[in-house]
N, C-alpha and C positions, 0 to 999 in steps of 0.2 A: 434696764439693761441695754447697753449700746449694741449696734449691729455686729461689731466684731465679737463681742462676748456671746451674743445670741448664736452666731454662726458656729462658734467654738462649741457651745453647749449642744447644738443640734448634731454637729459632726461627731462629738464624743458619745452622745447618747444613742445615736443610730447604729453604733457598732453592735454586733451580735452580743448578747449577754455573756456567752462563753468567752468570746474574745476580750470583752471588757474586763471580765473577771481575771483572765490570764495577765493582762497588762497591769491591773491593780496589784496582783500578787508579785509580779516582777518589781513593780515600784516599791512595794512593801519590803521586799528583800533588799533592795538598794538602800532604802531609808534605814533599815535595821543595821546594815553594815556601816552606814555613815554615822549613825548614833554611837555604835560601838567604837568607831574610830575617834569620835570626840571624847568618849569616856576613857578610852585606852589608846593613846597615840601609837602604841606599838602594833596595834591591830592593823591588818591590811597589807602586810608584807607580801612580797612575791610568792613566798612559800605558802602562805595562807590562802591566797587566791588560787594557787595551783592545787592546793588541797581541796578547795571547794569545787573546782572544775573536775578534778579527778574523781572525787567521791560521788559527785552528782551523776556520773555516767552509770553507776550501778542502779540508781533509782530511775534514771531516764529510760533505761532499757527495760528493767523489770516492770516498771509501772505501765508501760505500753500494753503488755499482755493483761495486766490487772484492769486497765481501763477498758479494753475490749469486752472483758467478762462483765464488768459493772455496767457497760453500755447495754448488755442484754438483761440487766437486772439481777445478775448473779454475783458471785464473789469467789476468789481463789485463795484459800488458806494454805495451800501446799507450796506456795512460791518459795518460802524460806527453806523448806526441806529440799526442793528441787535445786536451788542454788548450791546448797551444801553438797548434794549428791554430784552435781556437775563438777565441782571443785575436787572432790575426793576421787571421782572417776578419772579425771584427766591426770591427776597426780599419780594414781595407782597404775593406770595403763601406760603412761610414759616413763614412770620411774626416773624422772629428771632428765630424760633423753629427748632432744629436739627432733630426732629422726622419726620417733614414734607418733609425733603430732599429726602427721599426714593421715593416719587412719584412726587415731584416738579421738581427734576432734569430731569427725562425723559420727562415730559410734556414741560418743558422749551426748551430742546434741540430739541424735535419734532417740536415745533413751529418755531424755527429758521431754521430747515431743510425745513419746509413748505414754508417759505419766500424765501429760496434759490431755491426751486423747482418751485415756481411761476415765479421767474426771468428766470429760464431755459426754462419754457414753452413758455414764451413770446418771448424769443430769438430764440428758436428752431422751433416753429410752427407758431407763428405770424410774425416772421422775423423782429421783432422790434430791432433796433440797441441796443447793450448791454448798451451803455452809457445812452440812453434814458430810457430803460426798468428798469435798476437797480436804476437809479436816481428817477424815478417816483414811483417805489415800495417802496424805502426807505422813500421818502417824505410822501407817503400815510400811511405807517405803523407808522411813527413818529406821524402823526396826530392822528391815532388810539390810540397809547400809551398815547399821551397827553390828549385825551378825557377820556380814562379809568382811568388814575391816577388823573384826575381833576387838572392837573398842579402841583401835589405834587413834590416838588423839591428833596427830599431825603428819602430813606428808609433803614432801618437797615438789614444787612445780617446775616444769621444764623452763630453762632460761629464756627461750624465745617468747614464751607467753608473758614472762615478766617484762620484757622489753616493750611489748605491745602497749602496755598501760603506763610506761614511764615518760616523764616530762610533760610539759604543758601542751605542746602542739598536737600530739596524737590524741589525747582525750577530747580536746576541743573539736578536732576534725571528726572524730567518731560521733560526738554528740550532735554536731551539725548535720552529718549525713543521716543519722537515725531520726532526727527531728523531721527532716524533709521527707524521707521515705515513709515514716510512720504517718505523718499528716496526709500525704497523698493517698496512701492505702486506706486510711480510715474514713476520710471525708470526701475523697474525689474518685472513688471507684464504685462500681455497681454493687459489689459484695459489701463494701463498707456502708453504703446507703441502706442496704437490706438489714444490716445490724441495727441501725437506728430505727427502722420500721418495726422490727421484732421487739426491740426494747420499749418502743412507744406503746404498742398494743399487739400482744402475741395473737389474740383472737382475730384481729383484722389482718395480720400477716398470714395467718393460716387460711383465711377466706380467699385472699388474693393468690394463694398458692406458693408462698415463699418457702424454700427448703429450710424450715426452722431447725430440725434435728441436725442436718448437715452443717449449718452455719454455727450452731451451738458447739458441736464437737470441734469444728475448725477453730473457733475462738479460744477454747480451752487448750487446744493443741498449740496455738500461737503463744498463749500464756506460758505453757511449758517451755517452748523454744526460747522465749525472751528471758525466762528465769534461768535457763541453762546458759545462755550467752552471758548474762550478768554474773552468774556463778564463775564462769571461766575468767572473766575480767577481774572479778574480785580475788580469785586465786592467784592470778598473775600479779595483781597489785600487792597482795600479802606475801608473795613468794612461797606460800604454802597453803594447804587446805585442811580444814577441820570439819567435823560433822555438825557443828553448830554455827558455822560462820555465816550462814544465810538467815538465821533466826532474827537478828536485829532489823532486817529489812522488810519483814512482812507487814508490820504496822505502817511504816513509812510509805510503802507502795499504795496502800489504801488511802492514807492521808494525802499523798500527792494528787491522786485522782479527785478526791473530794474537794481539796483546797482549790484545785484547778477549775472548779465549777461544774463537774459532772453530777448528774442526778443519780443518787444511790438506788433509785427504783428503776433506772434504765431509760434509754431513749434520748439522752442528751449529754453532750460533752465533746470537747475537742482535745486532740492530743497536744496542741499548743498549751492548753490549760494544764494538762498533766505535766508537761515539761516545765512550766512555770512553777508548779507546786514542788517538783523535784529540786529545782534550783533553790527555792525558798527553804526547803527542809535541809538541804546540804549546807546552805549558809548558816542556818540556825544551829545545825549540829556542830559546825566549826566554832561558832560563838560559845556554845555550851562547853566545848572542849577547852577553849581559851579561859573561860570562867571557872574551869575545874569543877563543874557540877557533876553529881553522881548519875548513874544510869537511871536511878529512880526518878530524879528530877527530869531527866530526858524523856522518860515515858509519860510523866505527868504533863509536861509541856506539849508533847505530840498529841496526847489524848485531848487536852484542852483545845488545841488548834482545830482538831476534827469537829468537836462540838460547836465551836465558834463558826466554822465554815458551814455547818449544817444550819445553824441559826440564820446566818447571812443569806443562805440559799432560800430559806423559807420566807424571808422578808424582801427578796429581790424584786418581786412583782410590785410590792408596795412602794419601794424606793423609786423604781422606774416610773411608776404612775405619778409620783410627785414631780419628777423631771418633766413628764409629759404635760402636766398642767402649767408649767412655767414656760413652755414653748409658745412662740407667737402664733397668732391666727388659729387655725384649726389643724395645724400639723399634728399628726398622731404618731406616737411611738409604740402603740400597742402591738404593732407587727413585729417588734423586736423583744417584747416581753417574754419571759421564760416559757418555753413550750416543751413538749415531750420529745421533739425531734427537731433537727435543723431544717431550715427552709432553703 
């Protein structure tokens, strides 16, 4: 191997595994769209690109909260219900009026945060497994929403909320702002680093005195907030809200986090990876729609992608060790092999 090739290999391989995974996922999304363009020249229009950018924002936002919870070794199965509740609440409180948004928005988001905090309290203090706690809370609040709305299937959203998600520039700006803010909060703040420590080893975190319960509750609260924001955006995009509109987004939020390189047992993952996973899934969803595949095939593909991502994660150490052996001299990459927390 020549010097240029060797330097490229070293530079590429010394990236953090999570960053490397995110870049590969974005590359895969690009290649997938290029292949689709070759097979179907009509694919790749401005409208389709706009659809990918617009629909990805729901996953980009909701997956951030899911990522924080998974970072702790948990999971939030109430996200879909919270998204639906946010949409139904904002539609019901405003009744199509822009003037009511000034107080309806904070009330709606506060309610979503409260649901998340309830999840966190059950997990942190009652020691209920996250899978059971979030599933039970989601089911219970779906029942509450069903009772309050008397089974109303659809409600109209205020026009101002519809404008917020219209066109290409606005979703792109929102995605960029959320990516920067989310990455900074998760990976470059003291509280964010504590989440990594707790996810890596809760016993060690307890020994050093980290506020495990408080941070767990906060993570689930943020998950509720993100689900609420995503639900509001989805309602604006759809121009209406339904009780089941958030259900199709639960599995993709988990898939985006896993595809992005996060460890499902906690302690490892970057929001940039989750963002890449969300973009990949949004592009895949658009392609599935273009191919006119059924919802069943959509679910099969998403489930298969999660399984493949988990298999790739389990083999990541082996693959990087092969790259390590190909490097010149005694340069080692073991410092960047998968760990339980970022360094």
